[in-house]
N, CA, C and O of each residue as an XYZ file, in Angstrom:
344
protein
N       1.393     -0.920      0.282
C      -0.122      0.028     -0.023
C       0.893      1.086     -0.017
O       1.965      0.861      0.545
N       0.651      2.339     -0.643
C       1.559      3.353     -0.544
C       1.474      4.357     -0.185
O       0.542      4.752     -0.885
N       1.811      5.366      0.573
C       1.785      6.582      1.705
C       0.529      7.404      0.968
O      -0.131      7.915      1.874
N       0.108      7.637      0.020
C      -1.634      8.068     -0.910
C      -2.616      7.617      0.092
O      -3.443      8.134      0.842
N      -1.915      5.700     -0.391
C      -3.833      4.767      0.009
C      -3.807      4.946      1.426
O      -4.786      5.081      2.161
N      -2.338      4.934      1.811
C      -2.911      4.983      3.331
C      -2.969      5.993      4.076
O      -3.133      5.859      5.288
N      -2.794      7.679      3.256
C      -3.284      8.283      4.003
C      -5.064      8.423      3.582
O      -5.794      8.854      4.475
N      -5.848      7.962      1.908
C      -6.685      7.738      1.934
C      -7.930      7.287      3.137
O      -8.946      7.854      3.538
N      -7.082      5.616      3.547
C      -7.828      5.301      4.211
C      -7.989      5.688      5.437
O      -9.081      5.638      6.003
N      -6.590      6.243      6.140
C      -7.205      7.611      7.069
C      -7.975      8.101      7.284
O      -8.791      7.993      8.199
N      -7.834      9.080      6.078
C      -8.929      9.641      5.867
C     -10.537      9.102      5.813
O     -11.413      9.949      5.994
N     -10.791      8.176      5.650
C     -11.919      7.595      5.090
C     -12.392      7.120      7.080
O     -13.448      7.251      7.699
N     -11.261      6.665      7.422
C     -11.984      5.897      9.075
C     -12.036      7.506      9.962
O     -12.775      7.742     10.917
N     -11.418      8.109      9.574
C     -11.640      9.453     10.697
C     -12.977     10.503      9.907
O     -13.712     11.279     10.517
N     -12.984     10.266      8.632
C     -14.297     10.735      8.521
C     -15.638      9.821      9.063
O     -16.583     10.177      9.768
N     -15.439      8.957      8.658
C     -16.542      7.455      9.613
C     -16.780      7.644     11.437
O     -17.761      7.477     12.162
N     -15.164      8.126     11.730
C     -15.443      8.579     13.175
C     -16.297      9.915     13.457
O     -17.202     10.058     14.279
N     -15.819     10.760     12.647
C     -16.178     12.294     13.279
C     -18.258     12.231     12.883
O     -19.141     12.697     13.602
N     -18.432     11.477     11.499
C     -19.422     11.187     11.168
C     -20.545     10.469     12.529
O     -21.774     10.532     12.571
N     -19.943     10.055     13.163
C     -20.406      9.038     14.409
C     -20.563      9.981     15.773
O     -21.516      9.877     16.545
N     -19.368     10.999     15.948
C     -19.162     11.335     17.665
C     -20.390     12.469     16.858
O     -20.717     13.416     17.573
N     -20.833     12.428     15.918
C     -21.429     13.980     15.507
C     -23.179     13.742     15.154
O     -24.012     14.635     14.997
N     -23.340     12.645     15.109
C     -24.987     12.009     14.738
C     -25.987     12.152     16.659
O     -25.732     12.192     17.862
N     -27.360     12.176     15.513
C     -28.682     12.128     16.597
C     -28.696     10.797     16.099
O     -28.138     10.384     15.082
N     -29.287     10.259     16.796
C     -30.294      8.789     17.067
C     -31.538      9.529     16.853
O     -31.971     10.471     17.518
N     -32.142      8.860     15.640
C     -33.734      8.804     15.284
C     -34.269      7.722     15.066
O     -33.922      6.673     14.524
N     -35.449      8.214     15.708
C     -36.735      7.279     15.580
C     -36.913      6.214     14.770
O     -37.794      6.661     14.034
N     -36.668      4.985     14.342
C     -37.408      4.076     13.152
C     -38.795      4.689     12.258
O     -39.448      5.684     12.572
N     -38.975      4.003     11.346
C     -40.396      3.613     11.027
C     -40.780      2.778     11.703
O     -39.880      2.200     12.313
N     -42.395      2.209     11.998
C     -42.730      1.193     11.815
C     -42.007      0.208     12.357
O     -41.878      0.319     13.576
N     -41.344     -0.984     11.723
C     -40.226     -2.430     12.141
C     -39.022     -1.457     12.806
O     -38.555     -1.383     13.943
N     -38.743     -0.740     11.534
C     -37.320     -0.155     11.590
C     -36.636      0.564     13.095
O     -36.996      1.658     13.530
N     -35.430     -0.456     13.844
C     -35.075      0.370     14.837
C     -34.050      1.740     14.517
O     -33.345      1.809     13.510
N     -34.115      2.746     15.521
C     -33.743      3.885     15.326
C     -32.116      4.660     14.309
O     -32.008      3.778     13.457
N     -31.838      4.908     14.231
C     -30.615      5.170     13.022
C     -30.311      6.623     13.655
O     -30.883      7.610     14.119
N     -28.744      5.985     13.302
C     -27.562      7.650     13.249
C     -27.327      8.224     12.393
O     -26.642      7.735     11.495
N     -27.855      9.624     12.328
C     -27.760     10.848     10.954
C     -26.751     11.502     11.139
O     -26.135     11.602     12.200
N     -26.566     11.873     10.375
C     -25.323     13.174     10.383
C     -25.013     13.966      9.321
O     -24.919     13.413      8.225
N     -24.816     15.257      9.411
C     -24.645     16.121      8.043
C     -23.771     15.760      7.157
O     -22.662     15.581      7.663
N     -23.823     15.575      6.006
C     -22.865     15.776      4.905
C     -21.638     16.526      5.202
O     -20.637     15.875      4.901
N     -21.391     17.688      5.698
C     -20.256     18.332      6.141
C     -18.970     17.348      5.612
O     -17.951     17.452      6.294
N     -18.936     16.746      4.879
C     -17.095     16.002      4.334
C     -17.231     15.682      3.024
O     -18.298     15.337      2.517
N     -16.199     15.781      2.455
C     -15.715     15.489      1.149
C     -16.683     14.282      0.915
O     -17.051     13.406      1.698
N     -17.104     14.592     -0.922
C     -18.234     14.237     -1.687
C     -17.337     12.725     -2.060
O     -18.169     11.859     -1.793
N     -16.494     12.254     -2.377
C     -15.405     11.706     -2.775
C     -15.261     10.628     -1.925
O     -15.039      9.504     -2.375
N     -15.421     10.978     -0.065
C     -14.739     10.407      0.873
C     -15.740      9.997      1.539
O     -15.458      9.163      2.400
N     -17.526     10.480      1.386
C     -18.652      9.843      1.821
C     -18.654      8.821      0.806
O     -17.915      7.868      1.053
N     -19.384      8.777     -0.412
C     -19.722      8.071     -1.549
C     -18.584      6.742     -1.112
O     -19.113      5.649     -0.911
N     -17.140      6.834     -0.978
C     -16.102      5.347     -1.137
C     -16.849      4.977      0.888
O     -16.823      3.794      1.231
N     -17.102      5.455      1.365
C     -17.690      4.878      2.693
C     -19.384      4.138      1.883
O     -19.613      2.974      1.555
N     -19.947      4.907      1.822
C     -21.660      4.738      1.131
C     -20.923      3.107      0.300
O     -21.201      1.969      0.678
N     -20.250      3.356     -0.524
C     -20.003      2.174     -1.306
C     -18.990      1.089     -0.757
O     -18.624      0.237     -1.567
N     -18.450      1.027      0.663
C     -18.435      0.335      1.331
C     -19.646     -0.335      2.366
O     -19.445     -1.419      2.913
N     -20.706      0.305      2.534
C     -22.026      0.130      2.869
C     -21.731      0.089      4.176
O     -22.122     -0.892      4.808
N     -20.906      1.243      4.927
C     -21.063      1.835      6.044
C     -21.785      3.478      6.210
O     -21.887      4.088      7.275
N     -22.085      3.806      5.300
C     -23.339      4.995      4.868
C     -24.455      4.412      3.917
O     -24.480      3.474      3.120
N     -25.229      5.215      4.270
C     -26.095      5.606      3.163
C     -26.766      7.087      3.698
O     -26.940      7.504      4.843
N     -27.221      8.014      1.670
C     -27.126      8.252      1.803
C     -27.835      8.466      0.607
O     -27.246      8.055     -0.392
N     -29.447      9.240      0.333
C     -29.875     10.315     -0.752
C     -29.811     11.091     -1.277
O     -30.341     12.016     -0.661
N     -29.269     11.532     -2.606
C     -28.923     12.375     -3.144
C     -29.069     13.727     -3.140
O     -28.244     14.594     -3.427
N     -30.406     13.838     -2.722
C     -30.794     15.480     -2.608
C     -30.538     15.720     -0.834
O     -30.427     16.919     -0.578
N     -30.426     14.792      0.418
C     -30.579     14.820      1.205
C     -29.908     15.608      1.883
O     -28.846     15.351      1.316
N     -29.542     16.593      2.857
C     -28.285     16.734      3.295
C     -27.824     16.088      4.487
O     -27.161     16.823      5.219
N     -28.040     14.603      4.984
C     -27.607     13.899      5.433
C     -27.615     12.676      5.164
O     -28.368     12.238      4.294
N     -26.630     11.750      5.983
C     -26.390     10.801      6.240
C     -26.883      9.597      7.031
O     -26.933      9.877      8.229
N     -27.298      8.238      6.739
C     -27.370      7.708      8.178
C     -26.291      6.839      8.055
O     -25.642      6.818      7.010
N     -26.040      6.167      8.937
C     -25.019      4.917      9.142
C     -25.656      4.192      9.465
O     -26.521      4.461     10.298
N     -25.487      2.744      8.860
C     -25.927      1.419      8.871
C     -25.492      0.857      9.782
O     -24.567      1.463     10.323
N     -25.887     -0.528     10.425
C     -25.354     -0.979     11.483
C     -23.991     -0.941     11.613
O     -23.336     -0.353     12.474
N     -23.414     -1.957     10.223
C     -22.021     -2.280      9.871
C     -21.295     -0.594     10.069
O     -20.105     -0.378     10.297
N     -22.035      0.121      9.958
C     -20.764      1.536     10.039
C     -20.837      2.173     11.774
O     -20.040      3.072     12.043
N     -21.776      1.691     12.864
C     -21.261      1.842     13.693
C     -21.147      1.502     14.448
O     -21.081      2.007     15.569
N     -21.063      0.241     14.008
C     -19.798     -0.754     14.457
C     -18.791     -0.691     14.615
O     -18.293     -0.743     15.739
N     -17.737     -0.476     12.893
C     -16.825      0.301     12.554
C     -16.680      1.652     13.146
O     -15.586      1.881     13.663
N     -17.698      2.721     13.174
C     -17.199      3.393     13.893
C     -16.857      3.445     15.576
O     -15.813      3.552     16.220
N     -18.029      3.336     15.866
C     -17.395      2.269     17.632
C     -15.687      1.568     17.938
O     -14.950      1.927     18.857
N     -15.425      0.708     17.090
C     -14.203      0.433     16.688
C     -12.970      1.144     16.594
O     -11.953      0.819     17.206
N     -13.125      2.638     15.407
C     -12.335      2.889     16.051
C     -12.758      4.118     16.392
O     -12.033      4.977     15.892
N     -13.558      4.513     16.981
C     -13.279      5.430     18.901
C     -12.044      4.775     19.448
O     -11.074      5.488     19.706
N     -11.997      3.525     19.639
C     -11.626      2.618     21.019
C     -10.237      2.898     19.747
O      -9.572      3.901     20.005
N      -9.970      2.426     18.977
C      -8.095      2.748     18.519
C      -7.587      4.292     18.256
O      -6.387      4.564     18.283
N      -8.858      5.533     17.935
C      -7.808      6.635     17.603
C      -8.637      7.293     19.419
O      -8.685      8.522     19.472
N      -8.920      6.920     20.065
C      -9.397      7.814     21.169
C      -9.547      7.010     22.452
O     -10.490      7.492     23.078
N      -9.131      6.220     22.952
C      -8.548      4.592     24.572
C      -7.573      5.723     24.633
O      -7.015      6.553     23.916
N      -7.662      5.327     25.838
C      -6.397      5.993     26.255
C      -5.685      4.991     27.432
O      -5.641      5.028     28.662
N      -5.278      4.295     26.640
C      -4.247      2.872     27.282
C      -2.911      3.021     27.115
O      -2.139      2.143     27.502
């Protein structure tokens, strides 16, 4: 992996972590469980890459995204990786 690819991966990880940390929980509709929603204030290339990996879901016209269950799980792991005080 090149240095540029490593940097791109760190940017994706930190973007997902920031999305999670700034998200709010919305009640689910009907049978749906509550979801974590966050504003799309990040580079679209990164948001698209996270969506392609199944970590985010977004509609083009919306100003926010929601984290999938997999996205929340990964974000929590990233929170431990980057923010734990061990």
